[in-house]
Z-matrix of the N, CA and C atoms (Angstrom, degrees):
N
C 1 1.451
C 2 1.522 1 109.50
N 3 1.317 2 117.18 1 135.02
C 4 1.454 3 120.65 2 -178.69
C 5 1.518 4 111.32 3 -72.61
N 6 1.306 5 114.78 4 152.74
C 7 1.458 6 121.60 5 178.69
C 8 1.521 7 107.43 6 -125.24
N 9 1.326 8 117.21 7 125.53
C 10 1.457 9 122.22 8 -176.95
C 11 1.526 10 110.23 9 -92.58
N 12 1.342 11 115.27 10 131.59
C 13 1.454 12 122.00 11 179.23
C 14 1.519 13 110.42 12 -115.93
N 15 1.333 14 115.68 13 144.42
C 16 1.460 15 122.86 14 173.28
C 17 1.520 16 107.40 15 -93.91
N 18 1.329 17 116.97 16 136.13
C 19 1.465 18 122.00 17 177.35
C 20 1.522 19 107.17 18 -125.94
N 21 1.330 20 116.74 19 114.02
C 22 1.460 21 121.80 20 -179.16
C 23 1.512 22 111.74 21 -112.42
N 24 1.331 23 115.21 22 164.51
C 25 1.456 24 121.20 23 177.96
C 26 1.513 25 113.82 24 79.51
N 27 1.327 26 117.17 25 21.14
C 28 1.459 27 120.74 26 -178.33
C 29 1.522 28 111.45 27 -72.78
N 30 1.313 29 115.65 28 149.42
C 31 1.456 30 122.21 29 171.84
C 32 1.526 31 108.10 30 -64.78
N 33 1.323 32 116.52 31 150.20
C 34 1.460 33 119.53 32 177.78
C 35 1.526 34 111.98 33 -68.77
N 36 1.330 35 116.75 34 -12.07
C 37 1.465 36 121.58 35 178.96
C 38 1.524 37 112.86 36 -93.12
N 39 1.318 38 118.49 37 -3.96
C 40 1.464 39 121.40 38 -178.62
C 41 1.523 40 110.50 39 -66.19
N 42 1.319 41 116.11 40 134.20
C 43 1.463 42 121.78 41 178.22
C 44 1.526 43 109.77 42 -107.45
N 45 1.316 44 116.27 43 166.68
C 46 1.463 45 121.32 44 175.73
C 47 1.534 46 110.21 45 -57.07
N 48 1.328 47 116.60 46 -42.79
C 49 1.466 48 120.91 47 -177.97
C 50 1.525 49 112.48 48 -65.31
N 51 1.338 50 117.16 49 -43.46
C 52 1.464 51 118.79 50 -179.49
C 53 1.526 52 111.03 51 -67.88
N 54 1.331 53 116.75 52 -34.80
C 55 1.462 54 120.68 53 176.60
C 56 1.524 55 110.06 54 -65.34
N 57 1.316 56 117.22 55 -43.67
C 58 1.459 57 121.08 56 178.53
C 59 1.530 58 110.60 57 -62.95
N 60 1.312 59 117.42 58 -43.96
C 61 1.464 60 120.86 59 179.49
C 62 1.523 61 111.91 60 -60.31
N 63 1.328 62 117.36 61 -38.72
C 64 1.458 63 120.97 62 177.97
C 65 1.526 64 111.20 63 -60.86
N 66 1.317 65 116.62 64 -45.24
C 67 1.464 66 121.17 65 -173.99
C 68 1.527 67 113.77 66 -78.00
N 69 1.318 68 117.73 67 -14.23
C 70 1.467 69 118.67 68 177.23
C 71 1.526 70 111.29 69 -66.59
N 72 1.332 71 117.74 70 -15.51
C 73 1.467 72 121.38 71 174.53
C 74 1.529 73 111.03 72 -60.75
N 75 1.325 74 115.83 73 -28.87
C 76 1.463 75 120.94 74 -175.63
C 77 1.522 76 113.10 75 -97.26
N 78 1.328 77 118.10 76 -13.22
C 79 1.459 78 120.04 77 -179.16
C 80 1.507 79 111.82 78 150.83
N 81 1.321 80 114.51 79 -158.50
C 82 1.463 81 121.47 80 -176.64
C 83 1.527 82 110.47 81 -80.22
N 84 1.322 83 115.36 82 125.49
C 85 1.459 84 121.87 83 179.08
C 86 1.524 85 107.90 84 -100.48
N 87 1.330 86 116.28 85 120.82
C 88 1.462 87 120.59 86 177.49
C 89 1.524 88 111.50 87 -80.75
N 90 1.331 89 116.84 88 -36.23
C 91 1.465 90 120.88 89 176.54
C 92 1.521 91 109.46 90 -160.89
N 93 1.321 92 115.26 91 154.04
C 94 1.465 93 122.05 92 175.87
C 95 1.524 94 106.98 93 -143.56
N 96 1.325 95 116.03 94 129.57
C 97 1.459 96 119.41 95 -175.99
C 98 1.516 97 110.77 96 -142.58
N 99 1.318 98 115.55 97 124.72
C 100 1.459 99 122.38 98 172.76
C 101 1.522 100 106.34 99 -87.40
N 102 1.324 101 117.11 100 133.01
C 103 1.466 102 121.35 101 -178.15
C 104 1.529 103 109.18 102 -82.15
N 105 1.323 104 115.15 103 128.43
C 106 1.460 105 122.72 104 -176.08
C 107 1.525 106 109.90 105 -110.26
N 108 1.332 107 115.63 106 135.70
C 109 1.460 108 121.17 107 175.80
C 110 1.527 109 108.63 108 -69.73
N 111 1.308 110 117.31 109 126.49
C 112 1.463 111 119.49 110 -174.97
C 113 1.525 112 113.09 111 -70.65
N 114 1.322 113 118.35 112 -25.08
C 115 1.461 114 120.26 113 -179.64
C 116 1.524 115 112.44 114 -80.92
N 117 1.332 116 116.36 115 -45.48
C 118 1.466 117 120.02 116 -175.66
C 119 1.527 118 112.53 117 -93.14
N 120 1.338 119 117.58 118 -20.59
C 121 1.451 120 120.79 119 -176.50
C 122 1.519 121 112.93 120 74.99
N 123 1.319 122 116.71 121 11.61
C 124 1.460 123 123.02 122 -177.39
C 125 1.528 124 110.20 123 -106.47
N 126 1.317 125 115.89 124 152.61
C 127 1.465 126 120.93 125 178.80
C 128 1.526 127 110.39 126 -58.38
N 129 1.326 128 115.52 127 145.95
C 130 1.465 129 120.52 128 174.75
C 131 1.524 130 111.37 129 -88.99
N 132 1.346 131 117.30 130 -2.67
C 133 1.463 132 120.56 131 177.18
C 134 1.517 133 114.13 132 89.67
N 135 1.330 134 116.94 133 12.00
C 136 1.457 135 119.66 134 175.24
C 137 1.520 136 109.15 135 -147.89
N 138 1.321 137 115.18 136 167.56
C 139 1.451 138 119.80 137 -179.60
C 140 1.512 139 111.31 138 -162.27
N 141 1.320 140 115.84 139 -174.79
C 142 1.456 141 122.14 140 -178.85
C 143 1.520 142 109.50 141 -134.19
N 144 1.314 143 115.08 142 141.20
C 145 1.461 144 122.05 143 177.42
C 146 1.523 145 107.35 144 -126.98
N 147 1.320 146 116.68 145 134.31
C 148 1.462 147 120.91 146 175.14
C 149 1.517 148 107.93 147 -107.32
N 150 1.334 149 115.19 148 118.85
C 151 1.458 150 121.85 149 176.76
C 152 1.525 151 107.67 150 -94.47
N 153 1.343 152 116.15 151 156.05
C 154 1.455 153 119.43 152 -172.32
C 155 1.524 154 114.57 153 -71.81
N 156 1.357 155 118.01 154 -22.46
C 157 1.468 156 118.93 155 177.66
C 158 1.528 157 110.68 156 -155.28
N 159 1.327 158 115.77 157 171.98
C 160 1.465 159 121.66 158 -175.73
C 161 1.521 160 113.08 159 -63.13
N 162 1.332 161 117.46 160 -39.85
C 163 1.469 162 119.46 161 -176.50
C 164 1.530 163 110.90 162 -67.76
N 165 1.333 164 117.96 163 -37.90
C 166 1.461 165 120.50 164 177.30
C 167 1.526 166 111.00 165 -70.28
N 168 1.316 167 117.03 166 -34.91
C 169 1.467 168 120.68 167 176.50
C 170 1.528 169 109.99 168 -64.72
N 171 1.323 170 116.99 169 -43.96
C 172 1.472 171 120.82 170 177.92
C 173 1.522 172 110.66 171 -62.83
N 174 1.324 173 116.64 172 -40.25
C 175 1.459 174 121.27 173 177.80
C 176 1.524 175 110.21 174 -62.58
N 177 1.326 176 117.74 175 -41.28
C 178 1.463 177 122.02 176 179.61
C 179 1.527 178 110.90 177 -63.36
N 180 1.322 179 116.94 178 -42.14
C 181 1.465 180 120.45 179 178.72
C 182 1.518 181 109.94 180 -62.65
N 183 1.325 182 116.89 181 -48.01
C 184 1.468 183 121.43 182 -178.94
C 185 1.527 184 111.12 183 -63.63
N 186 1.305 185 116.96 184 -42.36
C 187 1.455 186 122.43 185 -175.11
C 188 1.529 187 113.35 186 -74.95
N 189 1.340 188 117.34 187 -37.19
C 190 1.463 189 120.07 188 -168.16
C 191 1.526 190 116.19 189 -110.53
N 192 1.319 191 119.25 190 -21.89
C 193 1.464 192 120.54 191 -178.47
C 194 1.529 193 110.35 192 -61.91
N 195 1.326 194 116.15 193 127.68
C 196 1.461 195 121.29 194 178.32
C 197 1.518 196 114.38 195 83.53
N 198 1.333 197 117.53 196 6.02
C 199 1.463 198 120.04 197 179.76
C 200 1.519 199 111.06 198 -92.07
N 201 1.327 200 115.11 199 166.28
C 202 1.450 201 121.78 200 178.63
C 203 1.521 202 109.32 201 -90.96
N 204 1.331 203 116.51 202 127.30
C 205 1.454 204 122.34 203 177.35
C 206 1.521 205 108.17 204 -136.59
N 207 1.310 206 116.23 205 120.00
C 208 1.461 207 122.88 206 -179.32
C 209 1.531 208 111.94 207 53.39
N 210 1.330 209 115.47 208 40.17
C 211 1.460 210 120.76 209 175.86
C 212 1.514 211 115.97 210 84.04
N 213 1.300 212 118.51 211 5.26
C 214 1.469 213 122.20 212 -179.08
C 215 1.525 214 109.98 213 -129.20
N 216 1.331 215 116.31 214 147.16
C 217 1.463 216 121.22 215 174.08
C 218 1.521 217 107.68 216 -83.92
N 219 1.329 218 115.95 217 121.74
C 220 1.466 219 119.66 218 -175.41
C 221 1.526 220 111.53 219 -100.23
N 222 1.307 221 114.43 220 154.64
C 223 1.458 222 123.65 221 174.68
C 224 1.525 223 107.59 222 -111.30
N 225 1.326 224 115.72 223 130.56
C 226 1.455 225 120.17 224 178.41
C 227 1.523 226 108.13 225 -128.94
N 228 1.321 227 116.80 226 123.07
C 229 1.461 228 120.79 227 175.02
C 230 1.522 229 109.85 228 -152.62
N 231 1.315 230 115.24 229 172.72
C 232 1.457 231 119.90 230 -179.81
C 233 1.521 232 109.26 231 -66.18
N 234 1.319 233 116.05 232 133.66
C 235 1.459 234 120.84 233 -179.48
C 236 1.520 235 109.90 234 -73.20
N 237 1.317 236 115.27 235 142.25
C 238 1.457 237 119.99 236 174.02
C 239 1.518 238 108.91 237 -80.02
N 240 1.315 239 117.61 238 152.21
C 241 1.470 240 119.64 239 178.85
C 242 1.525 241 110.70 240 -60.88
N 243 1.318 242 116.40 241 142.75
C 244 1.451 243 121.18 242 178.92
C 245 1.518 244 109.21 243 -70.64
N 246 1.317 245 115.88 244 136.32
C 247 1.462 246 121.68 245 -179.49
C 248 1.520 247 107.82 246 -103.27
N 249 1.315 248 115.71 247 135.05
C 250 1.452 249 121.35 248 177.28
C 251 1.525 250 109.20 249 -59.28
N 252 1.318 251 116.67 250 135.31
C 253 1.464 252 120.71 251 -178.11
C 254 1.521 253 112.74 252 -54.56
N 255 1.319 254 117.81 253 -34.59
C 256 1.456 255 121.09 254 -179.25
C 257 1.524 256 111.97 255 -69.38
N 258 1.335 257 116.94 256 -24.57
C 259 1.457 258 120.22 257 -179.15
C 260 1.529 259 112.06 258 -89.33
N 261 1.339 260 117.85 259 -17.51
C 262 1.460 261 121.02 260 -178.57
C 263 1.515 262 112.61 261 -64.38
N 264 1.307 263 115.72 262 -36.06
C 265 1.455 264 120.07 263 -172.62
C 266 1.523 265 109.07 264 -126.37
N 267 1.299 266 115.96 265 107.18
C 268 1.461 267 120.35 266 -176.67
C 269 1.525 268 113.31 267 -87.94
N 270 1.321 269 117.10 268 14.47
C 271 1.454 270 119.45 269 -179.07
C 272 1.517 271 112.30 270 -75.76
N 273 1.296 272 116.68 271 -12.46
C 274 1.454 273 119.22 272 -179.73
C 275 1.516 274 110.38 273 89.84
N 276 1.277 275 115.52 274 177.64
C 277 1.444 276 119.40 275 -176.92
C 278 1.502 277 111.72 276 -108.71
N 279 1.307 278 113.36 277 171.04
C 280 1.461 279 119.02 278 176.45
C 281 1.507 280 111.27 279 66.12
N 282 1.231 281 114.57 280 -171.01
C 283 1.459 282 119.14 281 178.45
C 284 1.508 283 107.35 282 179.82
N 285 1.230 284 116.60 283 138.97
C 286 1.445 285 119.82 284 177.33
C 287 1.520 286 109.34 285 -97.83
N 288 1.271 287 115.78 286 150.30
C 289 1.457 288 119.42 287 176.31
C 290 1.508 289 108.96 288 -76.11
N 291 1.277 290 116.58 289 -172.61
C 292 1.465 291 122.17 290 -179.33
C 293 1.517 292 111.98 291 -58.19
N 294 1.274 293 117.03 292 -141.36
C 295 1.456 294 119.46 293 179.38
C 296 1.521 295 108.89 294 -127.60
N 297 1.294 296 115.72 295 160.04
C 298 1.443 297 120.95 296 -178.53
C 299 1.525 298 108.75 297 -99.89
N 300 1.328 299 117.10 298 118.13
C 301 1.463 300 120.81 299 -178.29
C 302 1.519 301 111.51 300 -80.46
N 303 1.295 302 119.94 301 -13.24
C 304 1.458 303 120.63 302 -172.69
C 305 1.480 304 112.64 303 -103.72
């Protein structure tokens, strides 16, 4: 079963390929993706890597967390499950304006 890892502190020049190459030191990488801002087209400075199993994911965390990669100190830890956007904010949608006194 694959294990998804969060990688923070990435250089804005980091590519999916360079991220994948880094993590192959720890084992088999199923996927590596740098998150890109849709408006600017530039990296957001973090990404996700899926390792093929739990032991390789643990090895990647131990081996790479706090290390220097492309001039930046990176953070590597287990990714939290993605939360549906509708569940993130329980305030509800829409909004009414004030009230009409007349």
